[in-house]
KOLSE-95936 format. One record per atom (N, C-alpha, C): residue in three letters; atom name; x negated, y negated, z. Coordinates in steps of 0.05 Angstrom, whole numbers, plus 32768, in hexadecimal, padded with zeros to 4 digits. Layout:
[site Ala CA [X Y Z]]
...
***
This chain:
[site Met N [7BA4 7C6A 732F]]
[site Met CA [7BBA 7C70 7341]]
[site Met C [7BC7 7C8A 7337]]
[site Asn N [7BCB 7C9D 7349]]
[site Asn CA [7BD7 7CB6 7340]]
[site Asn C [7BF5 7CB3 733F]]
[site Leu N [7C02 7CC6 7333]]
[site Leu CA [7C1F 7CC5 732F]]
[site Leu C [7C2F 7CC4 7349]]
[site Met N [7C26 7CD2 735D]]
[site Met CA [7C35 7CD3 7377]]
[site Met C [7C33 7CB7 7384]]
[site Thr N [7C1C 7CAB 7383]]
[site Thr CA [7C19 7C90 738F]]
[site Thr C [7C2A 7C7C 7380]]
[site Gln N [7C2A 7C7E 7365]]
[site Gln CA [7C3A 7C6C 7355]]
[site Gln C [7C58 7C6F 735B]]
[site Met N [7C61 7C88 735E]]
[site Met CA [7C7D 7C8E 7364]]
[site Met C [7C84 7C83 737F]]
[site Thr N [7C72 7C86 7393]]
[site Thr CA [7C77 7C7C 73AE]]
[site Thr C [7C78 7C5D 73AD]]
[site Asn N [7C66 7C50 739F]]
[site Asn CA [7C66 7C33 739D]]
[site Asn C [7C80 7C29 7390]]
[site Glu N [7C89 7C36 737B]]
[site Glu CA [7CA2 7C2F 736E]]
[site Glu C [7CBA 7C32 7380]]
[site Ser N [7CB9 7C47 7390]]
[site Ser CA [7CCF 7C4D 73A3]]
[site Ser C [7CD0 7C37 73B8]]
[site Val N [7CB9 7C30 73C3]]
[site Val CA [7CB7 7C1A 73D7]]
[site Val C [7CC1 7C00 73CB]]
[site Lys N [7CB9 7BFA 73B3]]
[site Lys CA [7CC2 7BE2 73A6]]
[site Lys C [7CE0 7BE2 73A1]]
[site Asp N [7CEB 7BF8 7399]]
[site Asp CA [7D08 7BFB 7396]]
[site Asp C [7D16 7BF7 73B0]]
[site Asp N [7D0C 7C02 73C6]]
[site Asp CA [7D18 7BFE 73E0]]
[site Asp C [7D17 7BE1 73E8]]
[site Leu N [7D00 7BD4 73E3]]
[site Leu CA [7CFE 7BB8 73EA]]
[site Leu C [7D12 7BA7 73DA]]
[site Lys N [7D15 7BAE 73C1]]
[site Lys CA [7D27 7B9F 73B0]]
[site Lys C [7D44 7BA0 73BB]]
[site Val N [7D4C 7BB8 73C4]]
[site Val CA [7D67 7BBB 73D0]]
[site Val C [7D69 7BAA 73E9]]
[site Leu N [7D55 7BAA 73FA]]
[site Leu CA [7D55 7B9A 7412]]
[site Leu C [7D56 7B7C 740C]]
[site Val N [7D46 7B73 73F9]]
[site Val CA [7D45 7B57 73F2]]
[site Val C [7D60 7B4E 73E7]]
[site Tyr N [7D6C 7B5D 73D5]]
[site Tyr CA [7D85 7B54 73C9]]
[site Tyr C [7D9C 7B56 73DE]]
[site Gln N [7D9B 7B69 73F0]]
[site Gln CA [7DAF 7B6A 7406]]
[site Gln C [7DAC 7B52 7418]]
[site Leu N [7D94 7B4B 741F]]
[site Leu CA [7D90 7B33 7430]]
[site Leu C [7D98 7B1A 7422]]
[site Met N [7D92 7B17 7408]]
[site Met CA [7D9B 7B00 73F9]]
[site Met C [7DB9 7AFE 73F8]]
[site Ser N [7DC6 7B15 73F6]]
[site Ser CA [7DE3 7B15 73F6]]
[site Ser C [7DEE 7B0D 7411]]
[site Asp N [7DE2 7B17 7427]]
[site Asp CA [7DEB 7B10 7442]]
[site Asp C [7DE4 7AF3 744A]]
[site Lys N [7DCD 7AEA 7441]]
[site Lys CA [7DC3 7ACF 7448]]
[site Lys C [7DB8 7AC1 7430]]
[site Pro N [7DCA 7AB7 741F]]
[site Pro CA [7DC2 7AAC 7405]]
[site Pro C [7DB1 7A92 7407]]
[site Met N [7DB1 7A85 741E]]
[site Met CA [7DA2 7A6C 7421]]
[site Met C [7D84 7A70 7427]]
[site Leu N [7D7C 7A89 742C]]
[site Leu CA [7D60 7A8F 7432]]
[site Leu C [7D4E 7A8A 741A]]
[site Arg N [7D37 7A7D 7420]]
[site Arg CA [7D22 7A7A 740C]]
[site Arg C [7D12 7A94 740A]]
[site Pro N [7D03 7A98 73F5]]
[site Pro CA [7CF3 7AB0 73F2]]
[site Pro C [7CE1 7AB5 740A]]
[site Val N [7CD4 7AA0 7415]]
[site Val CA [7CC2 7AA4 742C]]
[site Val C [7CD2 7AAD 7444]]
[site Glu N [7CEB 7AA4 7447]]
[site Glu CA [7CFC 7AAC 745D]]
[site Glu C [7D05 7AC9 7459]]
[site Leu N [7D0B 7AD1 7441]]
[site Leu CA [7D11 7AED 743B]]
[site Leu C [7CFA 7AFE 7443]]
[site Ala N [7CE2 7AF6 743B]]
[site Ala CA [7CCA 7B05 7441]]
[site Ala C [7CC6 7B08 745F]]
[site Asn N [7CCA 7AF2 746E]]
[site Asn CA [7CC7 7AF3 748B]]
[site Asn C [7CDB 7B06 7498]]
[site His N [7CF4 7B05 748E]]
[site His CA [7D08 7B17 7499]]
[site His C [7D01 7B35 7494]]
[site Leu N [7CF5 7B3A 747D]]
[site Leu CA [7CEF 7B56 7475]]
[site Leu C [7CD3 7B5F 747D]]
[site Gly N [7CC3 7B4D 7488]]
[site Gly CA [7CA8 7B55 7490]]
[site Gly C [7C95 7B5B 7479]]
[site Val N [7C98 7B4D 7463]]
[site Val CA [7C87 7B50 744C]]
[site Val C [7C7C 7B34 7444]]
[site Asn N [7C6B 7B33 7430]]
[site Asn CA [7C62 7B19 7427]]
[site Asn C [7C75 7B0E 7412]]
[site Glu N [7C72 7AF5 740D]]
[site Glu CA [7C85 7AE8 73FA]]
[site Glu C [7C83 7AF3 73DE]]
[site Trp N [7C6B 7AFA 73D5]]
[site Trp CA [7C68 7B05 73BA]]
[site Trp C [7C76 7B20 73B7]]
[site Gln N [7C76 7B30 73CC]]
[site Gln CA [7C85 7B49 73CB]]
[site Gln C [7CA2 7B45 73C6]]
[site Val N [7CAE 7B30 73D2]]
[site Val CA [7CCA 7B29 73CD]]
[site Val C [7CCD 7B20 73B0]]
[site Ile N [7CBC 7B0E 73A8]]
[site Ile CA [7CBE 7B03 738C]]
[site Ile C [7CBB 7B1A 7378]]
[site Ser N [7CAA 7B2D 737E]]
[site Ser CA [7CA4 7B43 736B]]
[site Ser C [7CBC 7B55 7366]]
[site Val N [7CD1 7B55 7377]]
[site Val CA [7CE8 7B65 7373]]
[site Val C [7D00 7B55 7368]]
[site Phe N [7CFD 7B3B 7365]]
[site Phe CA [7D12 7B2B 7359]]
[site Phe C [7D16 7B33 733C]]
[site Glu N [7D2F 7B32 7334]]
[site Glu CA [7D36 7B37 7318]]
[site Glu C [7D2C 7B20 7307]]
[site Gln N [7D2B 7B24 72EC]]
[site Gln CA [7D21 7B10 72DA]]
[site Gln C [7D33 7AF7 72D9]]
[site Asp N [7D4C 7AF8 72E2]]
[site Asp CA [7D5C 7AE0 72E2]]
[site Asp C [7D53 7ACD 72F8]]
[site Leu N [7D44 7AD7 730C]]
[site Leu CA [7D3B 7AC6 7322]]
[site Leu C [7D1E 7ABE 731F]]
[site Val N [7D0E 7ACE 7312]]
[site Val CA [7CF1 7AC9 7311]]
[site Val C [7CE4 7AD3 72F8]]
[site Thr N [7CD1 7AC3 72EF]]
[site Thr CA [7CBE 7ACC 72DA]]
[site Thr C [7CA3 7ACB 72E7]]
[site Arg N [7C94 7AE1 72E5]]
[site Arg CA [7C7A 7AE3 72F2]]
[site Arg C [7C64 7ADF 72DD]]
[site Leu N [7C50 7ACF 72E5]]
[site Leu CA [7C39 7AC9 72D5]]
[site Leu C [7C20 7AD1 72E4]]
[site Pro N [7C0A 7AD8 72D6]]
[site Pro CA [7BF1 7ADD 72E4]]
[site Pro C [7BE4 7AC3 72ED]]
[site Gly N [7BD6 7AC5 7303]]
[site Gly CA [7BC9 7AAE 730F]]
[site Gly C [7BB5 7AA0 72FD]]
[site Lys N [7BAA 7AAF 72EA]]
[site Lys CA [7B96 7AA4 72D8]]
[site Lys C [7BA1 7A8D 72C7]]
[site Leu N [7BBC 7A8A 72C7]]
[site Leu CA [7BC9 7A74 72B8]]
[site Leu C [7BCD 7A5B 72C8]]
[site Ala N [7BC3 7A5B 72E1]]
[site Ala CA [7BC9 7A45 72F3]]
[site Ala C [7BC0 7A2A 72E8]]
[site Lys N [7BA9 7A28 72DD]]
[site Lys CA [7B9F 7A0F 72D2]]
[site Lys C [7BB1 7A05 72BB]]
[site Leu N [7BB8 7A17 72A9]]
[site Leu CA [7BCA 7A10 7293]]
[site Leu C [7BE5 7A06 729E]]
[site Val N [7BF0 7A14 72B1]]
[site Val CA [7C0A 7A0D 72BD]]
[site Val C [7C08 79F2 72CA]]
[site Met N [7BF3 79ED 72D9]]
[site Met CA [7BF0 79D3 72E7]]
[site Met C [7BEE 79BC 72D2]]
[site Ala N [7BDF 79C1 72BD]]
[site Ala CA [7BDC 79AD 72A8]]
[site Ala C [7BF7 79A6 729B]]
[site Glu N [7C08 79BB 7297]]
[site Glu CA [7C22 79B6 728C]]
[site Glu C [7C33 79A6 729F]]
[site Ile N [7C34 79AD 72B8]]
[site Ile CA [7C45 799F 72CC]]
[site Ile C [7C3D 7982 72CE]]
[site Ala N [7C24 797B 72CA]]
[site Ala CA [7C1A 7960 72CC]]
[site Ala C [7C29 794D 72B8]]
[site His N [7C37 7959 72A4]]
[site His CA [7C45 7949 7290]]
[site His C [7C63 7949 7295]]
[site Trp N [7C6D 7954 72AB]]
[site Trp CA [7C89 7957 72AF]]
[site Trp C [7C96 793E 72BD]]
[site Gly N [7C87 792D 72C9]]
[site Gly CA [7C92 7917 72D8]]
[site Gly C [7C96 791F 72F6]]
[site Asp N [7CA8 7913 7303]]
[site Asp CA [7CAC 7917 7320]]
[site Asp C [7CB4 7934 7326]]
[site Val N [7CA6 7940 7338]]
[site Val CA [7CAB 795B 7343]]
[site Val C [7CA8 795A 7361]]
[site Thr N [7CAE 7970 736E]]
[site Thr CA [7CA9 7971 738B]]
[site Thr C [7C95 7987 7390]]
[site Thr N [7C7E 7980 739B]]
[site Thr CA [7C69 7993 73A1]]
[site Thr C [7C6B 7999 73BF]]
[site Ile N [7C6A 79B3 73C6]]
[site Ile CA [7C6D 79BC 73E1]]
[site Ile C [7C56 79CE 73E9]]
[site Val N [7C4C 79C8 7401]]
[site Val CA [7C38 79D9 740E]]
[site Val C [7C43 79E0 7429]]
[site Glu N [7C46 79FA 742F]]
[site Glu CA [7C51 7A03 7448]]
[site Glu C [7C3B 7A12 7457]]
[site Ser N [7C36 7A0A 7470]]
[site Ser CA [7C21 7A17 747F]]
[site Ser C [7C2A 7A18 749D]]
[site Ala N [7C29 7A30 74A8]]
[site Ala CA [7C2F 7A35 74C4]]
[site Ala C [7C4A 7A28 74CC]]
[site Gly N [7C5D 7A2A 74BA]]
[site Gly CA [7C78 7A20 74C0]]
[site Gly C [7C7C 7A02 74BA]]
[site Ser N [7C67 79F4 74B4]]
[site Ser CA [7C6A 79D8 74AC]]
[site Ser C [7C6B 79D6 748E]]
[site Ile N [7C7B 79C2 7485]]
[site Ile CA [7C7E 79BF 7468]]
[site Ile C [7C77 79A3 7460]]
[site Phe N [7C64 79A1 744E]]
[site Phe CA [7C5C 7987 7442]]
[site Phe C [7C69 7985 7427]]
[site Glu N [7C75 796F 7421]]
[site Glu CA [7C82 796A 7407]]
[site Glu C [7C77 7950 73FB]]
[site Phe N [7C72 7951 73E1]]
[site Phe CA [7C6B 7939 73D3]]
[site Phe C [7C7D 7937 73BA]]
[site Lys N [7C8C 7921 73B8]]
[site Lys CA [7C9D 791D 73A1]]
[site Lys C [7C90 7907 7390]]
[site Gly N [7C8B 790F 7377]]
[site Gly CA [7C7E 78FD 7364]]
[site Gly C [7C72 790D 734E]]
[site Ser N [7C66 7900 733B]]
[site Ser CA [7C5A 790F 7324]]
[site Ser C [7C40 791C 732D]]
[site Leu N [7C3B 7933 7323]]
[site Leu CA [7C22 7941 7328]]
[site Leu C [7C0D 7936 7315]]
[site Pro N [7BF6 792E 731F]]
[site Pro CA [7BE2 7923 730D]]
[site Pro C [7BD3 7939 72FD]]
[site Glu N [7BC6 7930 72E8]]
[site Glu CA [7BB5 7943 72DA]]
[site Glu C [7B9D 794A 72EB]]
[site Gly N [7B90 795F 72E4]]
[site Gly CA [7B79 7967 72F4]]
[site Gly C [7B62 7970 72E2]]
[site Lys N [7B4B 7974 72EF]]
[site Lys CA [7B34 797E 72E0]]
[site Lys C [7B23 7990 72F3]]
[site Asp N [7B14 79A2 72E7]]
[site Asp CA [7B03 79B4 72F6]]
[site Asp C [7AE9 79A5 72FD]]
[site Ala N [7AE2 79A7 7317]]
[site Ala CA [7AC8 799D 7320]]
[site Ala C [7AC2 79A8 733C]]
[site Phe N [7AA9 79B0 7340]]
[site Phe CA [7AA0 79B9 735A]]
[site Phe C [7AB0 79D1 7364]]
[site Gly N [7AB9 79E2 7352]]
[site Gly CA [7AC8 79FA 735B]]
[site Gly C [7AE5 79F6 7361]]
[site Tyr N [7AF0 79DF 735B]]
[site Tyr CA [7B0C 79D8 7360]]
[site Tyr C [7B19 79CD 7347]]
[site Tyr N [7B33 79CF 7346]]
[site Tyr CA [7B44 79C1 7333]]
[site Tyr C [7B4C 79A7 7342]]
[site Asn N [7B41 7991 733B]]
[site Asn CA [7B44 7978 734A]]
[site Asn C [7B5B 7968 733D]]
[site Leu N [7B6F 7962 734E]]
[site Leu CA [7B85 7951 7345]]
[site Leu C [7B7C 7934 7345]]
[site Leu N [7B7F 7928 732E]]
[site Leu CA [7B74 790D 732A]]
[site Leu C [7B8B 78F8 732E]]
[site Gly N [7B96 78F8 7345]]
[site Gly CA [7BAD 78E7 734B]]
[site Gly C [7BA5 78CA 734D]]
[site Lys N [7BB7 78B9 7343]]
[site Lys CA [7BB5 789C 7346]]
[site Lys C [7BC1 7895 7362]]
[site Pro N [7BBD 787D 736B]]
[site Pro CA [7BCA 7875 7385]]
[site Pro C [7BE8 787C 7383]]
[site Gly N [7BF2 7889 7398]]
[site Gly CA [7C0E 7891 7399]]
[site Gly C [7C14 78AC 738D]]
[site Gln N [7C00 78B8 7381]]
[site Gln CA [7C02 78D4 7376]]
[site Gln C [7BF4 78E7 7389]]
[site Leu N [7BFB 7900 7386]]
[site Leu CA [7BEE 7916 7395]]
[site Leu C [7BD1 7918 738D]]
[site His N [7BC0 791C 73A0]]
[site His CA [7BA4 7922 739C]]
[site His C [7B9F 793D 73A8]]
[site Gly N [7B8A 794B 739F]]
[site Gly CA [7B83 7964 73AB]]
[site Gly C [7B6E 7973 739C]]
[site His N [7B65 7988 73A8]]
[site His CA [7B50 7999 739C]]
[site His C [7B59 79B5 739F]]
[site Leu N [7B60 79C1 7389]]
[site Leu CA [7B6D 79DC 7389]]
[site Leu C [7B5A 79F2 7380]]
[site Lys N [7B5B 7A08 738E]]
[site Lys CA [7B4B 7A1F 7387]]
[site Lys C [7B5D 7A31 7376]]
[site Leu N [7B5F 7A2A 735D]]
[site Leu CA [7B71 7A39 734B]]
[site Leu C [7B67 7A55 7346]]
[site Asp N [7B4E 7A5A 734B]]
[site Asp CA [7B44 7A76 7348]]
[site Asp C [7B4F 7A88 735E]]
[site Gln N [7B5C 7A7C 7373]]
[site Gln CA [7B68 7A8C 7388]]
[site Gln C [7B86 7A92 7382]]
[site Val N [7B90 7A87 736C]]
[site Val CA [7BAC 7A8C 7365]]
[site Val C [7BAC 7AA7 7356]]
[site Phe N [7BBC 7ABA 7362]]
[site Phe CA [7BBD 7AD5 7357]]
[site Phe C [7BD7 7ADA 7347]]
[site His N [7BEC 7ACD 7350]]
[site His CA [7C06 7ACF 7343]]
[site His C [7C13 7AB4 7341]]
[site Ile N [7C24 7AB1 732D]]
[site Ile CA [7C35 7A99 732B]]
[site Ile C [7C51 7AA2 7326]]
[site Ala N [7C64 7A97 7334]]
[site Ala CA [7C80 7A9D 7331]]
[site Ala C [7C8F 7A84 7326]]
[site Leu N [7C9D 7A88 7311]]
[site Leu CA [7CB0 7A74 7307]]
[site Leu C [7CCB 7A7B 7312]]
[site Leu N [7CD2 7A6E 7328]]
[site Leu CA [7CE9 7A76 7338]]
[site Leu C [7D02 7A66 7330]]
[site Ser N [7D17 7A73 7329]]
[site Ser CA [7D31 7A67 7322]]
[site Ser C [7D46 7A71 7336]]
[site Lys N [7D45 7A66 734E]]
[site Lys CA [7D56 7A71 7364]]
[site Lys C [7D62 7A59 7373]]
[site Pro N [7D7C 7A5A 7377]]
[site Pro CA [7D89 7A44 7386]]
[site Pro C [7D7B 7A41 73A1]]
[site Leu N [7D7A 7A28 73AA]]
[site Leu CA [7D6E 7A21 73C4]]
[site Leu C [7D81 7A0F 73D3]]
[site Arg N [7D8A 7A19 73EA]]
[site Arg CA [7D9D 7A0A 73FA]]
[site Arg C [7DB6 7A03 73EB]]
[site Gly N [7DBF 7A15 73DA]]
[site Gly CA [7DD8 7A12 73CB]]
[site Gly C [7DD6 7A02 73B1]]
[site Lys N [7DBE 79F9 73AA]]
[site Lys CA [7DBA 79EA 7391]]
[site Lys C [7DA7 79F9 737E]]
[site Asp N [7DAC 79F6 7364]]
[site Asp CA [7D9A 7A02 7351]]
[site Asp C [7D7E 79F7 7357]]
[site Ala N [7D6A 7A08 7354]]
[site Ala CA [7D4E 7A00 7359]]
[site Ala C [7D3C 7A10 7347]]
[site Phe N [7D27 7A03 733F]]
[site Phe CA [7D12 7A10 732E]]
[site Phe C [7CF7 7A08 733A]]
[site Ala N [7CE6 7A1C 733E]]
[site Ala CA [7CCC 7A16 734A]]
[site Ala C [7CB6 7A27 733C]]
[site Val N [7C9F 7A1C 733B]]
[site Val CA [7C87 7A2A 7333]]
[site Val C [7C77 7A2F 734D]]
[site Val N [7C73 7A49 7353]]
[site Val CA [7C68 7A50 736D]]
[site Val C [7C4E 7A5F 7368]]
[site Phe N [7C39 7A57 7377]]
[site Phe CA [7C1E 7A62 7374]]
[site Phe C [7C18 7A73 738C]]
[site Tyr N [7C0F 7A8C 7387]]
[site Tyr CA [7C0A 7A9F 739D]]
[site Tyr C [7BED 7AA8 739C]]
[site Asp N [7BE3 7AAE 73B4]]
[site Asp CA [7BC8 7AB9 73B6]]
[site Asp C [7BC8 7AD7 73B3]]
[site Arg N [7BB0 7AE3 73B5]]
[site Arg CA [7BAD 7B00 73B2]]
[site Arg C [7BBD 7B10 73C7]]
[site Leu N [7BC1 7B05 73DF]]
[site Leu CA [7BD0 7B12 73F4]]
[site Leu C [7BEE 7B10 73F1]]
[site Gly N [7BF7 7B00 73DD]]
[site Gly CA [7C14 7AFD 73D9]]
[site Gly C [7C20 7AE6 73E8]]
[site Asp N [7C0F 7AD5 73F4]]
[site Asp CA [7C18 7ABD 7402]]
[site Asp C [7C19 7AA5 73F0]]
[site Cys N [7C2D 7A94 73F4]]
[site Cys CA [7C30 7A7C 73E4]]
[site Cys C [7C1A 7A68 73EB]]
[site Ile N [7C0D 7A5D 73D6]]
[site Ile CA [7BF9 7A49 73DA]]
[site Ile C [7C07 7A2D 73D9]]
[site Phe N [7C17 7A29 73C4]]
[site Phe CA [7C27 7A11 73C1]]
[site Phe C [7C3C 7A16 73AC]]
[site Lys N [7C50 7A04 73AC]]
[site Lys CA [7C66 7A07 7398]]
[site Lys C [7C6D 79EB 738E]]
[site Ile N [7C77 79EB 7376]]
[site Ile CA [7C7F 79D2 7369]]
[site Ile C [7C9C 79D6 735F]]
[site Tyr N [7CAE 79C6 736A]]
[site Tyr CA [7CCA 79C7 7362]]
[site Tyr C [7CCF 79B2 734D]]
[site Leu N [7CE0 79B8 733A]]
[site Leu CA [7CE7 79A5 7325]]
[site Leu C [7CF5 798D 7333]]
[site Gly N [7CF1 7975 7327]]
[site Gly CA [7CFC 795D 7332]]
[site Gly C [7D1A 7959 732C]]
[site Arg N [7D25 7946 733B]]
[site Arg CA [7D42 793F 7339]]
[site Arg C [7D44 7921 7336]]
[site Asp N [7D5A 7919 7328]]
[site Asp CA [7D60 78FD 7325]]
[site Asp C [7D6E 78F3 733E]]
[site Ala N [7D76 78D9 733E]]
[site Ala CA [7D83 78CD 7355]]
[site Ala C [7D9D 78DB 735D]]
[site Gln N [7DAA 78E9 734A]]
[site Gln CA [7DC3 78F7 7350]]
[site Gln C [7DBD 7914 7358]]
[site Gly N [7DA4 791C 735A]]
[site Gly CA [7D9D 7937 7362]]
[site Gly C [7D9D 794B 734C]]
[site Val N [7D9E 7942 7333]]
[site Val CA [7D9F 7954 731C]]
[site Val C [7D82 7959 7313]]
[site Ile N [7D7C 7973 730F]]
[site Ile CA [7D61 797A 7306]]
[site Ile C [7D5D 796E 72E9]]
[site Tyr N [7D45 7963 72E5]]
[site Tyr CA [7D3F 7957 72CB]]
[site Tyr C [7D40 796D 72B5]]
[site Ser N [7D4F 7968 72A1]]
[site Ser CA [7D52 797D 728C]]
[site Ser C [7D38 7982 727D]]
[site His N [7D28 796D 7278]]
[site His CA [7D0F 7972 726A]]
[site His C [7CFC 7984 727B]]
[site Gln N [7CFF 7983 7295]]
[site Gln CA [7CEE 7994 72A6]]
[site Gln C [7CF8 79B1 72A5]]
[site Ile N [7D13 79B5 72A4]]
[site Ile CA [7D1D 79D0 72A0]]
[site Ile C [7D14 79DC 7286]]
[site Asn N [7D14 79CC 7271]]
[site Asn CA [7D0A 79D5 7257]]
[site Asn C [7CED 79DD 7258]]
[site Ala N [7CDC 79CC 7265]]
[site Ala CA [7CC0 79D1 7268]]
[site Ala C [7CBB 79EA 7279]]
[site Phe N [7CCA 79ED 728F]]
[site Phe CA [7CC9 7A05 72A0]]
[site Phe C [7CCF 7A1E 7290]]
[site Asn N [7CE4 7A1D 7280]]
[site Asn CA [7CEB 7A34 726F]]
[site Asn C [7CD6 7A3A 725B]]
[site Arg N [7CC8 7A26 7251]]
[site Arg CA [7CB2 7A2B 723E]]
[site Arg C [7C9B 7A3A 724C]]
[site Leu N [7C96 7A34 7266]]
[site Leu CA [7C82 7A43 7275]]
[site Leu C [7C88 7A60 7276]]
[site Lys N [7CA2 7A67 7277]]
[site Lys CA [7CA9 7A83 7278]]
[site Lys C [7C9F 7A93 7260]]
[site Glu N [7C9B 7A86 724A]]
[site Glu CA [7C91 7A93 7232]]
[site Glu C [7C74 7A9D 7235]]
[site Leu N [7C66 7A94 724A]]
[site Leu CA [7C4B 7A9D 7250]]
[site Leu C [7C4A 7AB9 725C]]
[site Ser N [7C62 7AC2 7265]]
[site Ser CA [7C63 7ADC 7273]]
[site Ser C [7C60 7AF3 725F]]
[site Asp N [7C54 7B08 7269]]
[site Asp CA [7C53 7B21 7258]]
[site Asp C [7C67 7B35 7261]]
[site Glu N [7C7A 7B2D 7273]]
[site Glu CA [7C8F 7B3E 727C]]
[site Glu C [7CA3 7B42 7266]]
[site Thr N [7CB0 7B59 7265]]
[site Thr CA [7CC4 7B5E 7250]]
[site Thr C [7CDF 7B58 725A]]
***
């Protein structure tokens, strides 16, 4: 990439950052996907301009490691959003193993089952952003195009308090980042 292209890309990113933070100020209840929709960009482009207090970015090649860690956290909320519909599963994420080109979730009855193409995960965001007025922490998996594949929110107790051991585990995942 030549210097002019790099300078142009940085300028566009700076402009997007201004727009994202202005929109978050005007409409603080918007989720990253809604911010992206308002601005006509993909969700990863929004995430990529968040300051480090809101997000820690990890490379997608760590997806298997991250999933294996989350399997030990206890109850979480797994979300898959597609064409405006949102599927949620609240419960512990099972361990998985590689087979037949997938990372297969080995759920017991009542647990989530699935077959994940983790080689399609290009970015991972450790998001620390309030959601609907409450503190929220999520591990979000993105594809090469910057679209969300699925996300996993930290769990809450009966009083709605996020489990402290999960916050600690989430913060340990941040140590995997090579961001300064």
